[in-house]
N, C-alpha and C positions, 0 to 999 in steps of 0.2 A: 558148430564149426567143424570142418573136416579135419582128419588127422594131419594132413599136410599143412593146413592153415595153422594148427596148434604148434607144429614143429617150427614153422617160420616165425610165429609170434614169440616163441621161446628162444629161438636162435638169434634173432636180430639184436635184442639187447645185449646178449653175450658178446657178439661181434663188436658192437659199439663200445662196450666197456673195455674189451681187449685193445681196441684201437686207441681209445682215450688214454688208458693207463700205459700202454706201450709207447705212445707219443710223449707222455709226460716223463717216463723213465728215460727215454732217449734224450729229450731236451735237458733233463736234470743232469745227466752224465756228460753231455757234450757242450752245454752252454758255458760261456765265460762269466761266471757269477762272481760278484763282489763278496767280501767277507760278511756283510749284513745278510745278503741273500742266502749264502751258504749256511749261516747260523739259523735263519728262519725256516729253511727248507731241509734241515737235517733229517735224515731218514728216521731216526729214533723219535724226533719231535713229531713228525708227520704221522707215524704209526700210533703214537700215543693219542694225538688229537683225533685221528680217525676212529680209534677204539672208543674214546669218550663220546664221539658223535653217534656211533652205533648203539652204545648203551642208552643214550638219551632217546634215540628213536625206538628201540625195542621196548624199553620200560614204559614209555609214554603210550605206545601203540597197544601194548598188552592191557594197560589200564583203561584205555578207550574202549576196547572190545569188552572187557569185563563190566564196564559201566553201561555202555550204549546198547549192547545187544539185549541184556535182561530188561533194561528200561523200555526198549522198543517192544519187547514181548508184552510187558505189562500194559503198555499204552494201546495195544491192539486187542486186549481182552474185553469182554462185554462189561459195560459199565464204566470203563476207563477211557474209552475212545475220545471223549470230550476234552481230555487233558492233552491229547496229542498236539493240537495247534499251539498250546501254551508252552509245552516242553520244547517243541521245535523252534518256536519263536525265541525262547531264552537261549537255546544253543546257537541260534543264528546271531543273536546279539553278541555272544561271546566270540564268535568267529569274525564278526564285522568290526570289532574293536581292533585298532592298530596293534599288531603283535608285539612290537618293540615297547609300546606304552604299557601293554598288559604285563609283560615280563618285569619291567622296571618298577611298576606300581606294586606288584606282588612282592618283589624283593624288598622295597622300602617298607612295606607293611609287615612282612613276615620275618625279616632278617633280625629283628630284635630278639628272636629266640634262636639259640645256637643250633637247634635241630634243622632249621631251614637254611641249608647251604645253597650256594648258587645252583648246584646240580639239582637239588630237590625242588627248588622254586621253579627251575626250568621245566622239570618233569610235570609239575602241577599245571603250569601254564600251557604246555604242549597238550596235555590231556584235555583240558577245557577247550583248547583251540581245535582239537581234532575230533570232538564228539559228534558234531553235526552230520558229516557225511555218513557215518556208521548208523547213527540213530535214525536219520531220515530214510536210509536205504533198508534198514531193518523193518521199519513201519511199512514202507512201500512194498517190500518183498512179501511180508506176511499178509498184507491186504490183497496182494495179487494172486495168492494161492487160490486155485479153483475150489469153490465152496462145495461142489458136488463130491470132490475127493475127501474133503473133511467129513462131510455127512456120511459118505460110504464107510470111512473109518469108524465113525460113531456107530453105524449100523453093525459093524463087526464086533462091537463091544469094547472098543478101545476107550480108556479113560482120557480125560482132558490132557494130562501131562504126556501120555503116550501119543496122542494125536499131534501134540506140539513137537515132540522129539522125533517121531517117526514119519510124520507127513508134512507138517507145515514148515518147520525149519529146513529140512532137506530141500524142499521145493523152492524156498526163499533164498537158499544159500548163494546162488550166483549173484543175486542183487545185493545181498549183504556183503559179499566179498568185493564187489565193485566199490562199495563204500569204504571198505578197509583199505583197498589199494589207493584210493584217493587220499585217505587220511595219512597213509605212509608217506606219500609224496609231500603233503603239506607239512608233516612233522619234520622230515629230513631238511626241507628248505628253511623252516622257521627255527630249527635248532641252531642255525648259524648265529642267531641273536643271543645265544647263551653267553657269548664272549663278553657282553656288556655287564654281566653280573657274576663274572668269574665261574661260569657254569661249564666251561670246557668246550671241546668240539673243534671242528675245522674252521669255525668262525674266528678263532684266535689267529689263524694264518691270514685270513682275509683282513681282519682288523689291523694286524701288524703291518701288512702291506700298505694300508691306507695311512696309518700313523707315521710310518717311516718313509713314505713317498717312494715305495718300491713297487712299481706297477707289476713287475714279474711275479712277486710274492702274492699280491692280491689275485692276479689271474690264476696262478697255480692253485690257490685255495678254492677258488670258484670252480675250476675244472674238476678238482677232486670231489667237491660236493655234487656236481652233476653226475660223475661216475658212480658215487654212492647212491644217488637217487635212482639211477637206472638199475643198480643191483637190488635195491630194496623193492622196487616195483616188480622186478623179475621174480624175486622170492615170493612176493604176494601172489603173483600169477601161478607159480608152481604150487603153492599151498592151496590155492583155489582148485586146481586140477586134482590134487591129491585127496582132499577131503570131500570133494563133490561126489555124491552117491552116483552109482552107475545108472544111466538112463535119464538123468536130469540134465 
């Protein structure tokens, strides 16, 4: 992609987020809100829920990368490739299951132990839910590396770990990061369901709007989740550009 295309790709989400948040702030300050709406949309409450949502997203996404990328590497090594369809199939089953059912079932199963708070159960569920895109893209990216380059590295005397770290992973990085960005969006959206097990996040605002029959509160929560999703996707794109080796 050209430099101009990259600038446009990075600038558009920023403009959209500014417009969305600017419109929300303007509406929040000028609308004639009733006491229930004012309480639910209090700035301190919204900041706290947004921070909880960010923590859910970041912790879950980091765990996904720490699990899925090494697993994808292992599944592309000689003698282990036959396990790839099995591992991807299991991950696909995890993502195909209804996310709300998965969260609630894990909470019922694990909440008997005090360690498993709503936040931690949500992180576990989001991690399992987000593994598939990163795992699949890691396998695809590594398999797509030109084997002549790998053989050339072998001919230069590089060890297997050196070839992986200096040749294969850098070349596969764009495909892997595409999976990471997909996972980020999935996690941000699914994290709204944490509200049903007291896991926090902006889902609390949406759920409050539904329970209290306050349409404006529900829509406000949804708008903030959309803005956060755009921010997270933008951060993922920036990270991809920053860590991508030159010339790849």
